Structures are given as C-alpha cells and as structure tokens.
N, C-alpha and C positions, 0 to 999 in steps of 0.2 A: 344358327341352330335351335337356338330357343325360341325363337319366333317361325318356324318353318310351320308347324302346325295351324299355328293361327292367322298366317298366310294363307294355306290352302281352305280353313273353312272360309274367309273371308272372299275367295276364289269361289268358291262353292257358291255363296250364296250369290253373289254378281250372274253366275250363269244360271242358277234358278230364277233368279229377279229378269234377266234378258228374254230366256225363255219363254215364262208367264206373257212378258212384253209384248214379245212378239205373235205368239199365240191369240192374246186379244186384239191384235192389229191386224192378223189374218182374219180373226171371227169378224170382224168391225166390217173388214172390206166386203166378206161374201156377201153378206144383205140381211134383211130381215129374220128369214127364213135359220138363222142360225144365230141371231139375236140372245133366244135360249141358254146360250152356252155360256154369252157374259154376266149371267148371275153367278158362273162357278170362278171366270176368269177373272173379274172386278175385284172382288173378296180378298182373292186370292193374291191378288198383286198389292190390293193395300194392306194388308196382312204381312206380304211379305218385306214393302214398303218401310211397315212402322217395326220389324223385326230388324229390319238394318238398320234405321236409326235409333232402334233402342242397343242393338252390338255394340256401334259407334260410341253410342254416350257412356255406354257401360265402359268399353277401353279408356275412353279420355276422361270420364272420372278416376279410373285407377292411375294412369300418367299423369291427372291433376295433383292426387294425393300422394303421387311420387314424388313430384317436383316439390309438394310442399314440404316432404319429412327433408329432404335435399338441400333447401332454402333454408332453414330453422336446425340442419343439423343433428337431426333426429334420426339418428342410424340404428335405433334402437326397436326404431316402427317395424312390424310383421306383419306381410300379407297372406290370409289363410289361403293356401293352395286347394285343402280340401274342401271347402266349403265355399270354392269359387266354381260360377259355370263351365264348363268344359273348354269352351273357347278362350277362358282367361287366365285355366293355368297356368300353360308357358309363360305368360306377361307377369301372371304373381310371380311364378318360380323365378322371374328373369330379372326380377325386382328384388327380392330375397337374397338373391343373391349379389346383387349391386350394392344394398344395402350394405352384408356382411364384407364384401370387399372394403369399403368405407369403411367400416366399423375398424378394422383389421388395421387401414391407415391410419385412421385419427388414433386408434391406439398406441402405434406404433410411433407416430407424431408426440404424443403426450408423454410417454416412455421418456424418448430422447428430450423432451422439454426440461420434466424433471432433472433427468440425468444431468442437462448442462445445467440448471439453476443449482442441482448439489454441486458441481464443480467450483461454478463461481464463488459459491459461499466459502467453499474449502481454501480455496488459492489465498496468500497474504495479499494478492495486488489488488487493488481496490475499481471494481469498474463502475463505470459512468457509463447512460448513452441515452440520447434528445434528440428530438425531431429538429431537423434545420430549419423548418419554414414555422416551428408554433413554439419551439422550445420546450414541448414538453419530456419528460424523463419517460425512459424505458427501463432499461436496466440498472438496478443499484443495488451492488452488495453489501453484506455486512462488513466486509475488508473496508470498504467505502466509507461506511457511514463511520468506523472506530477510527478510520487514518484522521477522516476530515471533521470529524467530532459534531456532524451531524444525523440527525435521528432519519429523516424522510426532505426533500425536497420534492416540490410538484411539477414546478420547470425552472429548468435553468437561470431565469431571471431572478429566481427566488433565492441562486446566493449570492448576487449582489450585495445585499442587504447584510449578510452576511460574513460574506469572505470578499471585499470588493475586488482584492489585490490578484487573489485566484481563478475567481470569475473573468478579470478581462487577461489573465494568462489563457485559457480555454478557451475564450472568445479566439483570442489571434492567436491561438495555435492552427497553423495547417494540417493536413491530414498527410501521415507521412512523418511528419516532425518530431522531434522531441527536446524536453526542455526541464534544466533543475531549478526547481521553487523554493525558496524555502519559506516558511511558516512557522510561527508561533501557536505551539497547545501544551495546554498547563503548563504555561513558564517556562516552554521549555521548545526549544530552538530546534526541526526538523526538516531535513532537506527530501523532498519529496521528487520523483520524475515521472514526469507528466506524456505519454505516446497518446498521437493522435491517429483513425483511421474513421474511412465514411462502408457504411454499408446500407444497400438497399433491402427494404421491404414492407409490400402489400402496397406500390408505387410509392413509398414515402423514403427519404433521403435521412439517414438515421449517422449522427457523428458520437463517433464512443474512444470513451478518454480511458485508459490505462493510468491508473495511480503506483508509484512504487516508490515504498522508503528506503531509500541511499544514505540512508545518515551514515549506521556504520560501515559498508562497505567503502565510500566518501571519506571516514574517516581514517581505515586503515590504506588508503592509497595516500590519502596524506600524510600519516605519520612516516609511511617508507621514503616518501619526497623528500620529508623534513631528514630523515635521517641520512640520506644521500647528500643530501648539500651540507648538513654539519659534518660530515666527515670529510669534505672537500677542503670547507670553511677551517676548521682546527689544524687540521693538516697543512694546509699553506701558513696558517696565521704562528703554526707553531714554528716552522721551518723559517718562516725571513723572522719573528721577535726576539727568539734564543741565540742568534747569533747577535744582536744587539745589545742584548742584556749581558753576555759572557764578554763582549768588547767594552760594553760599562764597566765593569768590573774590572777589568785590565789596565783601562787606562785610570781609574780611580786609585788603584795599589799602586801605577807609576807614579801620579801626581804626589804619592804619599813615600813613595822611595826620597831616602837620605840625601841622594844627590840634590832633588828638588826641593825638598820640603827646608832644606838649608843654606838653598840660594837666595840672593837677593831679589829676585822675582818673585818668589813665593807666597808674598801679598798680592801680588797681581792676579796670581789663578788661584784664589776663593774662589770668584764668581765663576770659572771654570769648571773647579771641583761639584759646585751647588749645580750647575745646569747635569753637568754626568749625573749627580746624584739625582736629580729628578727623573733624568732618563733610564737610569737602573730602576728606579722605582717603578717607574709607568711601566715599562716592560714587564716587570714584576708582576706586576697587578694584570696587566693583561693576558700574560701565560698564566696565573691561576685562575681568571676569568674564563680561558678556554679551557683548561682544563677542566671544568666543572660542568662545562658544556658537553666534552665527552663522556660524561656518565650515561648520557642520551643513547648512546650507543653500546655500552659495555653489558647492557643488560642481556645476555641474548636464550641462556636457558632459565627454567624454572625447575623448581624443586617441591614438585607436588607434592599434598598431602591429604588427607582427610582433617580438616580439620575441624572442633566445634566451635561456632559462633559465638556460643554463650562465652568459652574461656578466652576467646579474642579479644571480645568488651572485656570481659575483668582484668585482663593484663592492660588495656588500654586503660583503661580508670585506674587503675594504680598507677599508673604512669604518668597522667595526666591530673590526677584530681591534686597534685599540691602547688599545680598551676590554677587550676579553674579555682580553687578554695582565695589562692593570694590574689587573684582578678575578680575575685567575688562575682563569679560566672557560675549558673547551675548546668551542668551536666546533666541530662536524663537520659538514661537508659530504656530501650523500649524491646519486650524480644517476647512475642505470644509463643514461638514455641521454642524449647530450650533445647529440644536434638537436635536444632539447625545445624547439619551441617554442610562443607563446600570444601569443592578441591582445588587448595590454592597453595602458594608458598607463601608460608606464615610470614616469612623476613619482608618480603617485598609489599601485603598488602597492608602490613603494621607500616611499614614505611610509608604507603597511599595514605591512612587514613591521620598519621598521625600528623602528615602534610595537610590534610584535609582539615584537621581539627585547629591547628597553630595559623590557619588563615582564616577561619571561623574565630577564633579568640579576636583576632585582628578584624573582625568587621562588627565586631560584637561591643567593641571594648567603651564605644560612646555612647551605648544605651542604658537605657534607667534602669532595666531589668533586664540582662544581660543572659540567652540560655542557649542552650548547645544541645541536640539530639543527637542521638546514636539509634539505629536500628537498622530491624534486618526482616526480611519477609521474604516468603515463596507465591509470585505472580502468577494469574491465570494462566499465562504462557509455558508455564512451569520453570521459569527463571528466578533464580535467588537473586534478591534485590537489598546490597547495604548501603544506608540513607545515612548521608552526616548533613543536617539542616540546625540553621542558625535563625536568628531572630535578629539579622545585624541592617546595615545598611541597602542592602540588595547591588542590582546592577542593572546598568538599563540596557532595553532587548538589543543595541547594537552591538553589545561588547560581549554577549553570550557565546558568538562563533567565531572570537579573536580569543577568549583566554586562554587555551589551548595548544596556542600556537607558540613557539618558543622564541624568547626573547621579547614574550610581551606582556607586559606586569601592568595591573592596572596602582599599584604603589611604588612612589619612588625610590624606595629603597631596593624593590623587589628586582630577581635577577630575571623572572620569567623561565625559569628551569622549572620549576615545585610541580602545576599545574601538567606540564607536557610531559615529566617524568612518568609521573600517575595515571596520565593516557596509555604511555608506553606497555606500563607495566599489566595494565588492563586487557589491551590488543594483546599482549602475550597468553594470556590466561583466557583467551578465545571471549573474552566478553568485551565491556564497554564502558565509557565514564561519560555520565550529559551534568547537565547543569539546569536547574529551575531557578531562576531570579526573578525577582520585579523590583525596581528601584525604589527602596524605601520601604519592601515588606520582606526584606531576608533572602537569604540561599538554601538554597539543598542541592547536594551533591550525591551521584544515582550510581554503586556501582554495579553493572549489571554479569551476572555469571551464568552461565550456559545451563539449560536443565540437563 
C-alpha cells in the first residue's frame, strides 16, 4: 500500500515515454514531409528520458540514505515528507514508519538489556561469561567480583595468573556440570558451587559460569550429618561399655570379699585385681569421653532475648580479666556502636565466646606481646559480626576446613568438642562461625548473626 502511488507514477512515466517513442518512430518512417514534427517529439523524448533518470536517481538516493541509517543504526533520522516531491512522499513516509518500528524494537531491547543487568547485579550468584574461541569476557556482575575478589578481567586467561586453581576448574568444567571448589579469601576458606552452560549470540559461542557461595549450606548439612553419626556412636558405645564397667566393678568386689581375700591364693590374685582396675578405669574414662560428646546433641532449643553487645563484652571482660592478667595477655575490646544489640541465647553465646577466648589464650601463650581482641560491628549485608582475634601462631590453610569437625583437635590434650559445639550453637542461631587464619600470623573467629 505504501508504494502504490509510487508504482502508478512510474507506470505513467513509462507509458508516456512509450507513446512519445512510438510517435517519434512513426514520424521518422513517414518521410521528409513529417520531419518537422521531430523537432517537437525528439526534445520531448530526451526530456522524458532525463526525467525518468532523475526520478530513479532521487528514489535511489532516498533508498541509499535509508540503508545508511539502518547500517549505522541511526533510527532517529527523519525523512521530511512535506518537502519531498509528490512521487517520493509515499517512499519517505514508508521509511519513517520503518524507522519508527526499528526505534521501538531497539528501545525494547535496550530496556530488556538494562533490566537484565539490574537483575544480574541484584542476585547473590556470581556470573561470568566468556567467548570460547577468543576467551574475551562478556558478562561479569558485582557478585562475581565480590565473591572472587577480582575487580575486572578482560579475558578468561587473565584469571590464570591470579587464581590458577579456579581457572583450571573453569576450563575443565563441561556445560551442564557442577562442581564445588574451595578457595581462600582473606585468610578464610569458602566453598563455591560452579555451574556451566553454553549460549550462542551473534554467531559466537559463549560459556556461562555461575558461582554460588555454598559454605553455609554445606556447613549446616555437614553439622546435621555429624549429629546423626554421634547419636549412633554414643548410643552404641555407652550400651557396650556400661556393662563392662559394671562387670569389672562386680569382679573387683568379689575379689575383695573375705573368703577370697583371706584365702591362700589371695596373693596370686593381685595381678588379676590390677587388671580389673585397669579395665574399670578405662571403661569409666570411655564413658565420660562419650558423655561429653553427647553435649553436641543436647542443645535443641534457644532462649532468645535481645541483648546489648556492650553488656556481654563487659561480663566477659570481668570473667576473663584475672586469667589475662596472670598470663600477661592484653585483652582489647572494640565496639564502635554502644547501642549494638543482637537476638541470642546469652548463656550459650557466652559459652561460645569463652571457648574461643580460652583457645586464643592457648594460641598466644608463646608470643612476646600476647594480645586478644574482642570486637563487633554491622557489615554491609546487615549482618552483625562478633570477632575474637589473636596474634598467636595461626593455622596452616589445610587445617581451616577441619577444625570444626567433631573429634578433631590441633592440641594433644584437646577433645575436639569445643569448636564443634560453637558451630552447632551458631547454626541454631541461624548464623554461622568462620575462621580467618594464616600460619604464624594469628587467627580470627567470626560469629555471624542474621540481620
């Protein structure tokens, strides 16, 4: 419909040209007496040919300008219909309508692009995409930068110099697969779930990697698994050892009875009594040891109250100060907001902090200027973090993911229950406990409470 008038005008011009050409031919055939008419038809024929060429040239120029605007995506260009020749008005009108449609499509795509950008910036999942062939990066959102600790990378190969382990895992990860990778960030071990997929855009193939911090989720799952295991172990151990202890006690009483104690063979039974004593002592020790681990599963309910961190720190300072002074350890308390408060079970939380401070005392005992700091603040994610830090010997990286495991201890006299209990208490508070440490540079335990 847009070009109907244009086609009719073109057809009319062709017909007029055909009629003029036919008349000129007939006049030329008639002979010399009609040659005078050629003075009229020949100039007319030349004029119509020139007009035809000019007409096509104008249309071609208009199309060229339109194609140029499409090529450079200049959809803001407007073709003036009012000042155009009559035969080109429909053409310009059509170009304007096409430009308007393209402008609308472009605006919609731009809106979708910005909308997608905002979504990617808001989600906690890190996103990284790169072209398979060249390695050039496409999408990199803020969550990825914060999680990995890298502000920008131009190509995926740049990651190899900064995080070789992560780079190798990304390259090996096949589309559709997922893998958990452990990384150390700020002397803190975190576990990241990586998932890969492939997308095609503009005849290019991109590999899309999603990164999600699953440390807390895995910690909670791991804690529940240990609780189930400890339930079974303590039940079976106590059921088996208790009768042995009771039987040893019965045998010892029997050996100490008058009829045996005064018999001629009493001196020969001394070794037997000593063995029974050993069995009884070790049985009772094993029962006591097992009973201590049952504490991990006894805490199931919290008495939550709003408590001021300031008051809690003052209580801890009063409690631990005599020990600190005796061991010549400096206890530093840092609290920028005196009104800072948290929802917690004060008895259990103080148990956690005392345990951490006692561990810190053990860690700094061989330092020249031993120092322990106790601090609290609200982080950017609206989480309250209570920190117990020391300038002790620290821990090697390979131990960071083991210290919260029940039965594991870095000290020969340690039972391996303290940090496991701390972790369970924090998980019951819907929070978490994390450690930052480097060998020879001290340690810091962070208690994170949900905002």
